[in-house]
C-alpha atoms as one frame of an Amber mdcrd trajectory, in Angstrom:
protein
  57.843 -39.836 -18.808  55.718 -37.343 -16.872  52.718 -38.500 -18.970  52.970
 -42.099 -17.789  50.507 -43.510 -15.288  51.415 -45.362 -12.107  50.526 -48.621
 -13.861  52.906 -47.874 -16.731  55.712 -46.897 -14.334  55.105 -50.101 -12.405
  55.268 -52.256 -15.526  58.616 -50.711 -16.403  59.844 -51.562 -12.895  58.693
 -55.149 -13.462  60.430 -55.307 -16.836  63.684 -54.078 -15.300  63.263 -56.554
 -12.366  63.468 -53.946  -9.649  59.942 -54.742  -8.414  58.277 -58.131  -7.975
  54.658 -58.594  -9.143  53.362 -58.789  -5.573  55.179 -55.587  -4.619  53.696
 -53.729  -7.581  50.198 -54.959  -6.773  50.480 -53.781  -3.165  51.524 -50.293
  -4.314  48.648 -50.042  -6.808  46.179 -51.274  -4.185  47.201 -48.500  -1.808
  46.886 -45.956  -4.633  43.344 -47.162  -5.344  43.867 -47.729  -9.047  46.201
 -47.821 -11.991  45.701 -44.231 -13.108  47.469 -42.487 -10.212  50.247 -40.033
 -11.009  53.885 -41.134 -11.155  54.583 -38.791  -8.233  52.011 -40.586  -6.078
  53.483 -43.931  -7.165  56.951 -42.734  -6.174  55.792 -41.578  -2.736  54.234
 -44.944  -1.885  57.112 -47.030  -3.333  59.757 -45.038  -1.488  57.830 -44.911
   1.795  57.551 -48.697   1.678  61.271 -48.891   0.787  60.475 -50.886  -2.353
  62.227 -48.396  -4.640  65.054 -45.973  -3.902  65.208 -42.368  -5.077  67.912
 -43.408  -7.544  65.766 -46.154  -9.082  62.660 -43.981  -9.215  64.502 -41.095
 -10.854  65.809 -43.413 -13.582  62.328 -44.753 -14.222  60.883 -41.240 -14.483
  63.697 -40.223 -16.830  63.018 -43.186 -19.107  66.410 -44.849 -18.517  66.400
 -48.457 -19.672  69.698 -49.635 -18.139  71.820 -49.214 -15.037  69.430 -50.998
 -12.671  71.545 -54.160 -12.475  75.195 -55.073 -12.918  75.357 -58.826 -13.139
  73.409 -60.213 -10.200  73.660 -56.967  -8.242  70.704 -54.570  -8.065  71.800
 -50.931  -7.809  70.314 -49.015  -4.879  71.966 -45.616  -5.252  75.058 -43.727
  -6.350  77.651 -43.259  -3.599  80.612 -41.767  -5.461  81.648 -40.467  -8.830
  85.070 -39.710 -10.259  86.596 -38.976 -13.626  86.961 -42.656 -14.502  84.286
 -44.536 -12.633  81.098 -44.413 -10.621  80.536 -46.365  -7.408  77.102 -47.631
  -6.399  75.671 -49.279  -3.341  74.076 -52.508  -4.556  72.555 -55.710  -3.234
  72.833 -59.264  -4.544  69.487 -60.357  -6.000  69.440 -63.683  -4.116  71.604
 -63.426  -0.999  70.764 -59.804  -0.162  74.445 -59.075   0.507  75.190 -55.348
   0.331  78.266 -54.427  -1.743  79.831 -51.563  -3.633  79.889 -51.860  -7.429
  82.478 -49.817  -9.298  81.593 -49.192 -12.956  83.809 -47.649 -15.635  82.202
 -44.548 -17.125  81.168 -44.813 -20.761  83.389 -41.920 -21.819  86.409 -43.726
 -20.361  86.116 -46.974 -22.319  89.622 -46.425 -23.715  90.823 -47.119 -20.146
  88.983 -50.431 -19.989  92.086 -52.631 -19.801  93.603 -50.551 -16.994  90.282
 -50.610 -15.145  89.988 -54.397 -15.401  93.614 -54.736 -14.346  92.880 -52.659
 -11.247  90.107 -55.037 -10.268  92.095 -58.204 -10.954  95.013 -56.898  -8.926
  92.704 -56.117  -6.020  91.439 -59.706  -5.938  94.797 -60.729  -4.445  94.784
 -58.146  -1.644  93.101 -59.337   1.541  93.879 -57.222   4.593  91.811 -55.439
   7.269  93.175 -52.063   6.097  92.423 -52.575   2.394  88.928 -52.607   0.863
  88.633 -56.079  -0.711  87.482 -56.706  -4.278  85.301 -59.808  -4.565  84.508
 -60.110  -8.272  85.748 -58.621 -11.546  83.490 -58.576 -14.596  85.434 -57.695
 -17.738  82.499 -57.070 -20.094  83.713 -55.404 -23.256  81.325 -52.441 -23.116
  80.442 -52.207 -19.447  83.184 -53.560 -17.142  82.638 -53.442 -13.380  83.875
 -54.997 -10.189  82.312 -55.774  -6.846  83.856 -54.587  -3.578  83.106 -54.471
   0.117  80.674 -51.686   0.975  82.240 -49.669   3.798  79.780 -47.962   6.124
  81.322 -44.567   6.782  82.940 -41.859   4.673  86.216 -41.115   3.000  88.948
 -39.460   5.051  88.607 -36.106   3.299  84.943 -35.859   4.299  85.740 -37.164
   7.784  88.368 -34.482   8.424  86.293 -31.741   6.781  83.459 -32.451   9.212
  85.834 -32.441  12.192  88.098 -29.565  10.990  91.109 -31.502  12.295  91.754
 -34.637  14.317  93.408 -35.216  17.651  96.985 -36.456  17.718  95.800 -39.853
  18.965  93.200 -40.207  16.201  95.684 -39.110  13.559  98.298 -41.600  14.737
  95.768 -44.439  14.768  94.461 -43.695  11.275  97.853 -43.134   9.656  99.023
 -46.380  11.299  96.127 -48.169   9.592  97.119 -46.572   6.281 100.777 -47.553
   6.606  99.828 -51.066   7.715  97.811 -51.465   4.510 100.688 -50.074   2.435
 103.107 -52.480   4.108 100.923 -55.497   3.356 100.464 -54.418  -0.272 104.196
 -53.866  -0.724 104.841 -57.372   0.588 102.649 -58.511  -2.313 104.708 -56.421
  -4.724 102.103 -53.663  -5.002 102.473 -49.926  -4.426  99.455 -47.628  -4.322
 100.389 -44.750  -6.661  97.266 -42.707  -5.866  97.368 -42.244  -2.113  95.235
 -39.288  -1.046  92.543 -38.422   1.490  89.633 -39.459  -0.751  91.181 -42.899
  -1.323  91.118 -43.707   2.380  87.764 -44.856   3.747  86.966 -44.462   7.439
  84.679 -47.163   8.809  81.868 -46.687  11.297  84.306 -47.666  14.064  86.881
 -45.096  12.854  89.406 -47.430  11.264  91.049 -46.665   7.919  90.881 -48.791
   4.762  92.713 -48.114   1.502  90.877 -48.152  -1.806  91.831 -47.556  -5.464
  95.126 -49.288  -6.130  94.388 -48.714  -9.817  97.729 -47.222 -10.813  99.887
 -49.453  -8.674 102.910 -51.158 -10.169 103.154 -54.914  -9.787 106.642 -56.385
  -9.506 108.173 -53.373 -11.228 105.622 -53.349 -14.034 104.615 -50.134 -15.762
 101.327 -48.814 -17.007 103.039 -46.804 -19.721 104.471 -43.337 -20.006 101.194
 -41.459 -20.173 100.238 -39.452 -17.100  96.699 -38.930 -15.928  95.355 -36.670
 -13.245  95.719 -39.663 -10.906  99.505 -39.904 -11.388 100.534 -36.265 -11.712
 101.219 -35.734  -8.002 103.475 -38.781  -7.947 105.158 -37.756 -11.197 105.769
 -34.261  -9.832 107.319 -35.567  -6.636 109.512 -38.126  -8.369 110.729 -35.729
 -11.048 111.467 -33.038  -8.479 113.336 -35.417  -6.170 115.176 -37.227  -8.983
 114.002 -40.814  -8.450 112.629 -43.348 -10.888 108.933 -43.819 -11.424 107.228
 -46.127  -8.900 109.721 -45.503  -6.105 108.165 -47.210  -3.066 109.068 -44.208
  -0.903 106.572 -42.066  -2.840 103.664 -43.746  -1.056 105.388 -42.936   2.244
 105.618 -39.241   1.312 101.907 -39.075   0.552 101.066 -41.006   3.741 102.967
 -38.217   5.501 100.875 -35.623   3.630  97.705 -37.295   4.921  99.144 -37.336
   8.461  99.903 -33.594   8.144  96.360 -32.850   6.916  94.740 -34.773   9.768
  96.868 -33.063  12.414  96.278 -29.466  11.323  93.202 -29.606   9.109  94.856
 -28.328   5.948  96.777 -30.008   3.102 100.553 -29.528   2.896 100.518 -29.341
  -0.916  98.825 -26.592  -2.907  95.544 -28.055  -4.169  95.033 -27.151  -7.831
  93.747 -28.677 -11.058  96.542 -27.051 -13.055  98.850 -29.752 -14.395 101.818
 -27.377 -14.560 101.394 -26.248 -10.972 101.063 -29.829  -9.757 104.324 -30.746
 -11.491 106.147 -27.660 -10.211 109.205 -28.509  -8.106 108.489 -25.706  -5.603
 105.162 -27.312  -4.729 107.078 -30.141  -3.057 110.128 -28.256  -1.790 108.298
 -25.332  -0.206 105.870 -27.080   2.103 105.260 -24.907   5.131 106.101 -26.370
   8.520 103.073 -27.772  10.291 104.110 -25.840  13.393 102.961 -22.656  11.639
  99.404 -23.913  11.879  99.473 -26.316  14.821 101.626 -25.566  17.842 102.252
 -27.948  20.700 102.542 -31.181  18.733 104.701 -33.736  20.573 108.315 -33.765
  19.312 108.161 -37.474  18.519 105.104 -36.893  16.294 106.908 -34.107  14.437
 109.950 -36.323  13.960 107.896 -39.105  12.339 105.966 -36.623  10.194 109.077
 -34.830   8.974 110.854 -38.088   8.191 107.906 -39.374   6.152 107.647 -36.095
   4.204 111.355 -35.490   3.644 111.878 -34.084   0.144 115.060 -36.105  -0.349
 113.948 -39.764  -0.698 116.997 -41.130   1.114 115.932 -39.207   4.221 112.447
 -40.733   4.220 111.506 -44.078   5.659 112.829 -46.776   3.363 109.761 -49.005
   3.831 106.267 -48.734   5.310 107.355 -51.187   8.021 109.990 -48.757   9.290
 107.389 -46.001   9.544 104.919 -48.352  11.182 107.403 -49.329  13.887 107.927
 -45.665  14.743 104.185 -45.006  14.763 103.744 -47.878  17.215 106.315 -46.258
  19.445 104.528 -42.910  19.149 101.257 -44.581  20.141 102.878 -46.188  23.152
 104.450 -42.895  24.250 101.143 -41.054  23.872  99.344 -43.675  25.959 101.984
 -43.493  28.691 101.982 -39.693  28.745 105.648 -39.667  27.791 105.308 -38.072
  24.342 107.276 -34.943  25.306 110.413 -36.922  26.212 113.384 -36.871  23.772
 112.461 -38.789  20.672 114.456 -41.977  20.004 112.854 -43.785  17.095 112.969
 -47.517  16.479 113.938 -46.900  12.845 117.075 -45.052  13.950 118.359 -47.753
  16.271 120.093 -49.644  13.450 123.387 -48.171  14.599 123.262 -50.127  17.876
 125.471 -53.138  17.020 124.690 -55.381  19.994 121.000 -54.708  20.524 120.478
 -58.285  21.735 123.092 -58.283  24.492 121.949 -60.388  27.457 118.756 -61.385
  25.618 117.610 -64.933  24.834 115.289 -65.578  21.911 113.544 -68.868  21.215
 112.987 -69.598  17.513 110.204 -72.085  16.757 110.835 -73.221  13.183 111.036
 -76.639  11.482 112.818 -75.459   8.324 116.565 -75.978   8.791 117.557 -73.247
   6.332 115.387 -70.639   8.075 116.633 -71.816  11.482 120.219 -71.234  10.417
 119.475 -67.867   8.823 117.737 -66.457  11.873 120.267 -67.968  14.276 123.220
 -66.516  12.361 121.767 -63.032  11.867 120.516 -62.601  15.431 123.628 -64.060
  17.067 125.670 -61.403  15.276 123.638 -58.822  17.178 124.320 -60.355  20.549
 121.234 -62.524  21.035 121.443 -65.947  22.628 119.428 -68.296  20.432 117.396
 -71.362  21.379 115.826 -73.306  18.470 112.940 -75.784  18.630 111.224 -77.365
  15.634 108.004 -78.466  17.358 105.511 -75.749  18.348 103.744 -77.909  20.943
 106.962 -78.822  22.768 108.087 -75.187  22.622 104.866 -74.088  24.319 105.183
 -76.768  26.998 108.716 -75.623  27.776 107.633 -71.988  28.025 104.710 -72.838
  30.311 107.069 -74.809  32.572 109.625 -71.971  32.728 108.297 -68.608  31.413
 111.514 -66.862  32.535 113.764 -69.028  30.359 113.679 -66.676  27.368 113.039
 -63.001  26.647 111.047 -63.477  23.440 109.672 -66.200  21.156 109.566 -66.149
  17.358 106.907 -68.487  15.954 107.447 -69.231  12.246 104.381 -70.395  10.318
 105.854 -71.124   6.868 105.938 -74.875   7.561 104.428 -75.193  11.041 101.381
 -73.203   9.894  98.446 -73.463  12.344 100.519 -75.366  14.920 102.642 -72.228
  15.309  99.578 -69.977  15.211  97.849 -72.032  17.905 100.941 -71.972  20.122
 101.207 -68.193  19.689  97.551 -67.805  20.702  97.850 -70.102  23.748 100.978
 -68.275  24.887  98.954 -65.039  24.902  96.042 -66.596  26.769  97.874 -68.464
  29.523  98.421 -66.356  32.696 101.954 -67.738  33.012 103.122 -66.504  29.614
 100.696 -63.755  28.581 103.318 -61.059  29.233 106.086 -62.874  27.367 106.913
 -61.021  24.108 106.291 -63.012  20.940 106.652 -62.460  17.206 104.527 -64.286
  14.632 106.553 -64.684  11.422 104.163 -65.263   8.510 104.803 -66.646   5.063
 103.821 -64.157   2.327 100.690 -66.164   1.482  99.592 -66.411   5.121  98.821
 -62.746   5.813  95.225 -63.590   6.756  96.513 -65.553   9.759  97.276 -62.270
  11.515  93.538 -61.596  11.617  93.028 -64.698  13.761  95.083 -63.477  16.706
  95.094 -60.378  18.866  98.189 -58.252  18.331  99.476 -55.628  20.756 102.729
 -53.968  21.833 104.145 -57.281  23.150 102.690 -59.636  20.559 103.352 -58.635
  16.965 103.431 -60.110  13.459 105.625 -59.612  10.413 105.190 -61.086   6.928
 107.826 -62.283   4.491 109.684 -61.029   2.638 111.238 -58.775   5.258 114.620
 -57.360   6.084 116.353 -58.747   9.150 116.741 -55.207  10.450 112.926 -54.950
  10.439 112.711 -58.091  12.569 115.410 -56.697  14.857 113.461 -53.456  15.176
 110.396 -55.458  16.198 112.460 -57.281  18.824 113.668 -53.953  20.181 110.071
 -52.804  20.376 108.652 -55.805  22.223 111.647 -56.091  24.575 111.791 -52.429
  25.524 111.498 -51.881  29.306 111.563 -55.654  29.961 114.338 -56.920  32.260
 116.535 -59.657  30.694 115.532 -63.231  31.433 117.238 -64.976  34.280
């Protein structure tokens, strides 16, 4: 290709539809003719931002494909793994910037798993998960289109910083666990949770990517193990649990938390399959206090519980871990992190946690009314039930001290409940009144339409009543009982 003239390079760019005729003519005009060198052509095209280095290199190398995937023009390579490459690309008409993930040619035997990964991701829509927009299941060149996240992966982020502050680590691991919790509510576990599969946005929030080996509703990808599953297989074999145990994701979320806090991984990093499956790799993790002294006791308690070798000593669900992380965040903000740690997840033993508390349940479904009333009354709560969200809000505005907390259920009331929840937050009379937004499993996106904080929280179905009770404990903490 080094023998080609600028004109010949330009005609190839036209053929491959990465330059328009007018763009080519403007480049040739600046060069003063069609016989300029390809290097001179490249300098002008790149300076004018008409061609990227990636595109120009492919032209010079004589590559005849890889410039487009569907309607998306490839700008440059942003990541490459054993199974796939990821490119930054732009839609040819709308100009929307996306990431395009393409299965590598040498991995075509994994095509069905790759397509399955994309199709599964189409159903996951959450602020802490990178969304997949389109899946193209071409027989020889499958790819899917995702959000392009401006930022870096967590491994690169921590490597540049050496380690993160406690506050940053808590915020990022909370984002990770929030994404895991949402996915689990959809019946999906991650199965490849690691630093490089967490993207950190330009505003330092975490998003999960690569759910490719997740199990859906107890499904299995087969008995074969790849380099992507070995860490999980090693943990689960060593700890004696079945494959796809949901607590495995929690263990590896703890490993990420550990790495952020002290700047080094808890597990020996090696490419050796035997070493990665070795039981001692998981049982002999050195205490983080050997590398990082002075961590708040409550942070250590959450970390150690997440990374417990025995699965029954770990958090049972991401929600349990998330509730404790919210408490850690609150304690850090109040400067009370050194006080004795009493975690929300360990308050199950308190039988009458609702004593002297009144909770209003706003729900039109009789069966759900009865379920919540029965379960919460057993824990000492006084229950008030209304089926109309508008009337419930009016009553609260008239007498904000009548109840200690409100549970708005959206399964049937939908946006009426959401609107009442929002107005309760905005009105000066009720903005400090704790409230829980209870979402149907298909309504997770509703949570993005409201502002959530320590007093105003959301939980999606299916959930365990103890998780709802733990949320009530959280939002009611330090609040005097209603009159």
